[in-house]
N, C-alpha and C positions, 0 to 999 in steps of 0.2 A: 425554524425551518419546517415548513409544512410540505409534505409530498403526497400524502394519502388523505382521504376523506375522514373527517371526524364522524363518530357514531351519530346517526340521524341526519347527516347532511343531505343525503339524497331524498329522504322523506320531506325535509324542509324545502328543498328545491321544488319538489312536486306540489307541496302545500301552498307555495307562493306563486304558482304558475299563473301568469296573466293570459295564457293561451298563445297559440301561434309558434312560429319558429324561435329558436334561441341561438345566439352567437356566443360562443365561449371564447373569452379572452384568455390566452395562455401566455404567461411570462415565465421563461425557463432559464435557470442557471445550471449549467452542466458541472458535473464533478470534473476536477482537473485531470484525473487519471482515467481517461477513456470514456468519459460521460457522453461526449458527442457521438462517439462510435456506437455506444450502447443505445442511445436514443435513435440512431439510424436503424439499428436492428429492430427496435420497437416499431418504427414507422413502416419498415418492410413487412413486419408480421401483422400489423393491425389493419392493413388494407382490405382484406377480404371481410373481416368482421365489420369494419366501419361502413363498407359498401352495403351490407345487409341492413344497416340501420339508417341509411339515407344521409350519411355524413358528407359534407363538402368543405374542403379547405378553401377559405376565401382569401387568406393572406398568410404568407410565410416569409419572415424577414430576419436577417441577422441583426442582432442588437449592436449598439454602439455606445459611445460615451453619452450619458444623460446630460442634457442641457440644463434642466431644472428638476432636481431631485435631491433627496438626502444622500449622504455618503453611503455607498454600497448598494444603490438602487439601479445600477446598470444591469441589464439582462442580456444573456447570450443570444436568445431567440425570442421572437414575438410571433404568435400564431393565432389566427382567428379561424374558428371552426364552426360551421353552421350545421345545426341539427333541425329536422323538421318540427320537432317539439321537445319539450323537456322529457316527456315520456320516452321518446326515442333515445335521448342521451342516457337516461337511467337504464333502459333496456340493454343498451350496449355495455354499460359498466357492469351490469349483472349477468351478461352473457358468459357462460362457462368458457367459451373460446377466448373471449377477452381476458377473463380472469387468469387463464393459463399464460398469457404473455405480458400482463400488466407489470410483472416484476422487472421487465426490461426498462420500462419508464422510470420506476422507482430507483433502480440501480444507476440510471443515467444522471439523475438530478440531485443537486445539493439543496435547491430551493425552487419553489414554483408558486405561481398564483394561477388559479383557475376561477374565473369570474363570469357568471352568466350575464349577458346583456340583452336588452330588448330595444328595438328601434324607437326613437323619439318621434312621435307623430307630429305632423305639421312642420317638421324641420326642412329647411331648404337645402 
């Protein structure tokens, strides 16, 4: 169960930067005892911080039963978030205003995947 970044993860993210925007894939599994509500408090609080860093939510969806996955790999929510660059993402994570509310996200989740993605060029 990984909720928070490992030491050095943000530095590695920047070191592997291909340039341009990044879309973060978020797979979220909420705690059964109020996790969804805590995550909503996080979403309500993070709006002003994320706006300063150019964040755009491109997709938000409720999870469902996985059609092709190992047992236990169904997620409660799927979220795609676009940042103008990896630097913008890291700046937001390191923003003191974000750090004051990040605990709401951690308290909401029992498990999460946060994976940077970049567009495939030449894809139709």
